N, C-alpha and C positions, 0 to 999 in steps of 0.2 A: 436801799441804801439808808443807814442811820448813823448817831454819836452821843456820850456821857461817860461818867465814871461809875465804877461799880466794885463790889467786893472781890478780893482775889483769893478767896477760900472756896471749898465745894460749896455750890449753891443748888438748891432744889430746882427742878426744870420749871416748877411754877413761877419762880423768882425770874427766870429769864423772860417769861410772858410779861411779867410786872415791868420788867426793866425797859421794855419799850414803849412804856407810857410816861406820863408826866405827873407829878404828885399833884393832887387836889389842893387848891388854894393857889395854884401858880396863876399869875397875871393873865395868862392867855385862856384860862378856863373861866367863862362868864358864870356869874352866880344868879340863879333864877330869882327875881324879885318883882312882884306886880305882874301884871298883864304886859305883854309885848305885842305891839301892833305886827300883824302878819298871819301867816297861816297857823293852823292848829297843829300840835305835835303829831297826830296820826297821819295827817297829809304828809308831813316832812318825812316821817319813818316809812311810809310807802314809797316816796321818791328814793331815799336812802337804799331801801330794799331793792327796788328796780335797777338802780345803778350797779349796785353789787352783783345783782344776778346777771346782768349783760357782761360784765368784765369778768367774773369770776366763774360762771356757769352754775353757780348755786340756785336753787329755786328761790324766787322771790318771797315765797310763803315759809320758807324754812332757813332764813338768815340766824345765824348764831349771834345775837345781839351783844352779848358780853364778852366774846371771844376777841382778842387782839386781831386786828386785820392781817398782821403779818403772819399769825399762827394759821390763818386760813390759806396761806400762800401767796398773799397779794404782794406784788413787787413794787418798787418806787414807780416804774413806768405805769403799772396798772392804777396806782393812786392817783396819778396825773389824769387818767382817763376816767376814773370815778368822779374826780373833781369837775372835769368838763362835761360829763354828762348831768351831774346834779346842777351845775350853773346853767345848762340850757334847760332842765326841767323846772328849775325854781326861778329862773331870771334874775339870778344874782350870784356874784362871786362866791366860791368855796375855796379858800386857800389850802394849797397841798400841805403847807405846815400844820394847819389844824388837824388834819387826819393823824399826823404823828403825835400831836399834842393831846387830842382826845383819845386816841388808841382803838376804841371800839366803836361798832357801828351804832350802838345806844348812845355813847358819848357825843358822837358826831352828830346824831339827830337832835340831841339836847341842844348842843352848842348852836347849831343852825337856828333852832326855834328860839333861843335866847337872843340871837343877834338879828332875826328876821325884821324887816321893815327899816333896817339902817339904810340911809341915803347912799347912793352909789352911781356911777356911771356905767352904762353897760360896756362890755369889751367892743371897740370899734364903733362906739355910738357916735354918729356924725361923720363917719368915714366910709367912703365908698370902698369895696373890695378892689384891690388892685390900684388904690390912690397912689399917684406918682408924686405927692408933695414930699419935700425933704422932712426928715425925721431925726431926732436925736438918737445917738447911739446909747445902748445900755451901758452901765459901768463895766460890765466886763468886756463889751465890744470897745468901749473907749480904751481900756488897758490894751487890748489886742492891736487896735489901730496905732496908738502911740508907740509900742514897741516896733510896729511895722515902720513907722516914720523914722525912728532912730536906728533901726536895723533893718533895712528893706530886703536884705538878702538873707535873713534869718528864716530857717525852714521849720521851726519848731511848732509853728501854727498852721501847717499844712495838713488838711484833712484828705485821706485818699480812700476810695472805694473801688474794687475790682472784681470782674466777674470772668470766668471761663465759659466761652460760648461754642457750643458744638455746630460748626457750621459757618457760613459766611453771611453776616447781616447785609442787607440792602444798604449800600453806603450812602445813596442818595436820601433814603428814608431816615437813616440815622442822623445825617447832617441836618436834615429838617427837623428831626425831634430835638437835637441840641438847640437849634435856634429857637424853638418853640419854648422849651424850657428856660432858655436865657431871657426871653420876654415875658413869661409867665411868673416867674419868681424874682422880684425886682431887687432883692438884695444881690443876685447874681448880675444884673445888669445896672449896677450903680456906680457912682463915683464917692469916695469916701474922703471928706474934706474937713477943713479946720477953719471955723470963723467964731471966735470967742468960745466955742466949745465944738468937739467933733461931732459931725452929722453925716448922714447918708443921703445922697440925692440921686434918685432914680434917673437914668439918663437914656438917650436913644443912642446907645453905643452898639456897634456890631458885635454879634456872638463870637466867642473865640473859634477859630478855625478847628474842625475835627482833625486832630493829628493822625495820620495814617502811615503805618510802617509795615515792613516785611521782615520776618526772621526765620531762619532755618528750623530752629527747634523750639519747643515750649519753654525751656529754661532760658534760651536767648531771648524770647519774646518777654518774658518776665523782666529781664535785665533792661531791655529797651523801654518797657513801660515804667519802671521805676525811674530810669534816668529822665524820661520826658516829664513825669509827674513831679519831680523834685526841682524843676526849674522855678525861680522866685517870681512872685507877683508884684504888680505895681497898682495898688489899690487907688491912688489919687487919679490915675488914668482909666480906672474902670476894669483893669486887668485883675479880675477876682477868682476865675476858675479856669480849668483847662480839661478837655475830654480828648482821650487819645484811644486808638484801637491798632492792635498789631496782629496781623495774619501770619500763621505758621505755615510754612512751605511743606513741612514733613507731615503734617497732620491736618485734616479738615476742621481746625480749631482756630478761634479768633479770641484773643484777650482783649477786653474793653474796660476801661477805667477812667475816672476823673479825679482831679485834685481841686479842692476849694480852700481858700483862705478860711481859717476858723471864725473870722469875723462874720462871715455869711453863711455858717454851716454849723451843725452839730450831730450827734449821733441819731437824734430823732428825725433829723432831716432825711436820713438814708432811705427809710421807707416811703417818704413823700416823693422824693426825687426818683427813685426807682419805679415807683407807680406811675408818675406822670411821664416819664421818659418812655416807659414801655406802651403806655396808652397812645402817646403821640406817635412813636414808631409804627405801632400796628395800624393806626389810622392812615399815616402817610403811605405805607406799604401797601395799602389796599385802595389808595386814591381818595381817601376821605380827609376832612379837617378834624382835628381833634375837638371834642365837644366837652371839655371839662370846664366846671365852674370857675369864675375867677379866684385866684388865690389872693391871700391877704397881702396888702402892701406894707411897706415899712412903717408908715404913719399908723396904721390899724393895729400892727403888731406892737408898736410902742405904747399905744394907749391900753391894749389888752394886757401888757405886761404889768401895768400899774393898777388894774381895775380892783384887784383884791385888797390894796393897801388900807382902805377904811375898816377892814375886818381883823387886822393884826395889831398887835402891841409892840410897836417898834422899840419904844423905851425899855420894856422887858428884855426884849432880845438883845439890846445893847449891853444891858447889865450881864446877861448870860456870857456874851463874848468878852466883856472886860475881865470877867473871873476866869475865863477859859485859855485866852490865847498868850497870856504873858507867863514868862519863866520856863518855856519849853527848852529842852537841850538840843543843839543842833546836832545833825548826825555827823559822826566821824567814821570813815569807813576803813575797816582794817586792810592794810596793804597800800593804801593811798591810791594815787591816779596811775593810769597805765599809759598816758599819752600826753603831749604838751597842750597848752591852752588853744582853744579854737579847732580841736580835732572834732570831726562830725560824730554825732551819735552812732552808737552800736547797739546790736540787739542781741538777746538771749531768747530763743524761741523753743519751748519744750511742749510735747503733747501732754494733755491730761490722761491720766490712767483711765482705762475703760471702767465705765460706770461711776466714775467720781462725780461727774455733774449730777447725775441722778441721785446719787447718795447724799450729796450736800442738801438738794431739795427736800429729801425726806428727813434728814437730821434738822434741818431749819424749822420744819413743820412741828417736828417732835419737841423742839426747844421753844417753839412759840415766837421764832424771829425770822428775820429775812435770809436769804442765801447770801447776801452781801455782808451781813454781819458774821457768817460763819468763814467765809472767805477772808475777810479783813482780819478776824481773830488770829488765824493761821498765818497771815502775812506778818501782823504784829508781833506775834510770839518768834516767829522766824528771824525777823529783824532785831528784835531785842536780844535774842540769844546771841546773835553773830557780832553785835556792836557792844553789847555789855552795858545796854541802858534802855530803859522802858518809858521814859517820859518824853516822847518826841511827837511832832506833828505829822499828820498825814492828810494831804489834799485830795479831794474827790469832787467830780462834777455832780451838780444837782439839776434835775429836770424842771423847767419852768412851764411847761405845757400843761397848764391846769385849766384851761377853758377851751372851748371848740375852735375858737378863731386861731389860737396858738397851734392846736393839734393839726391844722392844715398848712401851716406855715413852713417854708424852708428858710432857715435862718440860725443864727447863734442864740438860742433860747435856753442856755444854760447859765449857771453861775458855779463858782468853785467855793467849797466849805473846808475850813481846816480843822480836821477832826483831832481829838486828843484822848485815844483811847487808854493810855496808860497800861498798856498789855503786859502782863507779868509772864515771862517765859516758863516760870516754875508752877503756874496756876493748872489745875485740871482743864480738861476740854470744857466740861459744863460751866466753870466759874470764868474761863476766858471769854467764852462765847456770850455769856450773860453780861459781863462788864463791857465787852465791845459793843452789844446790842443796846445797852443802856447809854453809852457814849453817842452811838450813832443817833439815837432817838432824839436826845437833847438837843444835838446839833441840827437835826433835820426840823425840829419844831422851832428852830430860830433861823430858819434859812431865808427870811425875807430882807435881811440886810445883805447888800452886795459885797464881795469880797473886797473891794476897794474900800468901804466904810468899815469893814471889819478890821482891815489893816490899819486904818487910822486910829483904832482904839488901842494900839499897842504903846506900851511905855517906851520913852525914848532911850535908846541905847546907842552904843558906839556904831558907826557906820559900817556896813558890810555890803559885798556884792551878792550875798546869799539871801534867799527868801527866809525871813526869820520866823514865818509861821510854819512852814514846812519845806522839807527839801526832797520829799518822796511823794509821788502821786500813786493812788490805787484806784483802779477803774474796773468794775464789773460791766462787761460789755453785753448786757442782756437786752439791748436795743433789738428791734427786727433787723435782720442784717440787710434787707431790701431785696425782694425777688425781682430779678430782671425777667420779665415774662414776655419776650419777643417771640411772636406767632412762629412755630415751626422751628425754633432754635432753643434747645434745652441749655440752661445755663446754670452756673454754680457760682456763688460767692467765693472769694478766696481773700485771705488776709495778706495785704501787700506788705512790702518793706517800707517802713516809715522814713520819710526824708528827715524828720527830726522830733524830739520830745521835748516837752517844756519843763519836766522836774529833772533833778540830778539823776534820781532813779524813778523810772515811770513804769509800774507793773500793771498788766492788763490780764484779766481772765476773760477768754471768750468760751463760754460753756457749750456754744452751738457751732463753732467754727471747725469743720472737718468732721471725721468720725467721732473723735472722742473730745474735741475741744482743745484750746491752746492755753498755755500760760507764756506771756510774752513780757520781757523786761527790757525796756529800752534804758540806756544810760548814757551820761556824758563821760567819756573817757579820761577827760582831764580833771574830773572829781574822783572818780572810782574805777573799778576794774572788772573785766568780764569774769575774771575768777570770783570776785565777790558776789557778783550778780548771779552766777551759776549756783554758788553755795546758797544764796539767798532763795532762789527758785526751788532748789532741792529742799532746803528747810521748811519752805511753806507746804511743798507736796507731801513730805514727810508728816508735818503736823495734820494735814487734812487726812492723810491715811489713818494716823492714830486717832483721829476723831471718830472715824467710821468704823474702827476695829471693834 
């Protein structure tokens, strides 16, 4: 996932590679001057090569040092893993934003060398794993919590994950595994409170009961699961998540899923919770106690989220956002709304054409950009074509799991960035992809400011009930889906019906969901219509097909 502006003419593919970098002389690129206390450059290059080798599968002695990392097929999630491995190897933070800023493995190694020896606190230093001490919420969590306080029945921050299980799980083992998960990941077993500022306090609260239901058919079971997972939470009482399973009478099949308030969960938590739930279930089913190492607690996570800040130039990032977020055009949807105010969200769900996801990955590598940039380019061109305006904002989540403490945690470890790709619907595929990739790279290299601080940099305008930075969200769901590995019970992840969405138009690409992947657009029918969102989905898929032709 990346952001910046770029040309709207035909651009050579080499320019697309350069577009994902940041110009020399940028305040985030340190100048080498004199000796720097710390390791020598050869040692640092060896650590960079080793991290890239583990994450990408490239031989450590054959790293292409001057090729953009996205040109190697490195995704935003893998960039977080590279930072975590480098942090462990070097004993110092490596911010995710610096990989976007430095672009190449050589540039990253030079930057680490230039900043080595800078004082910092190690992630989680002085905090025991699983520490139950109260902890501050991140700015993103604070926004989510305050939205819940004022709209406790709002469903737009429900996160849901579901699996189809062949067979019948051991109900007692599953209930015990739920209890274990509740105690292990303290964001799940916590109260969310306000005293001068919002905070989270792990509490000795009982685990949510495992909802158990029976349905005649699998379709009826999906309806029951969706209904139960869409019930509101009460964060101040520690009502944070809900597990449910539905047995199907007419088939030896069980549907299992959980809903978690977004304040305690993100896409990166899917793999963590699925792994831990599977390990706990298998242990209890065999009469054993799970032997997993303690998970990071809220205070350890809060400290780890700030460990990289001595290594970033926040003033330069503020200047970037001041230049970027003001003056965008609010979206006006042709045809207007299809339902009165307060109508629940609705969904458009289309399969991706066979081979499209693989084609996009190959195209991205040839252009030297990320798959996210290709998908976002097509989405932006499709939207611009339909609304007759190209200078609008697009919100997207960014991964904060840049060290090993955060990679093991279940919690809300994301932020939202407002991208301004200025996508020209008449640009050639190469030009549109390059411009979008440049916009993404610039925004992702300035990702260390929270969305709330970025919002505070907007110029004052007339009051509105709409988000002035963006009204549409775009998400590439390339997180691991989370394999539920219950012994003797084959299972498959399926994308459930969402209880709500946060943006007026919320688009998600699931490249690995089902045989061909899915394009899902959730929308607020009191803002726009299903007819418009269907045309938007079709326009995006048409653009992608044209890119690959």
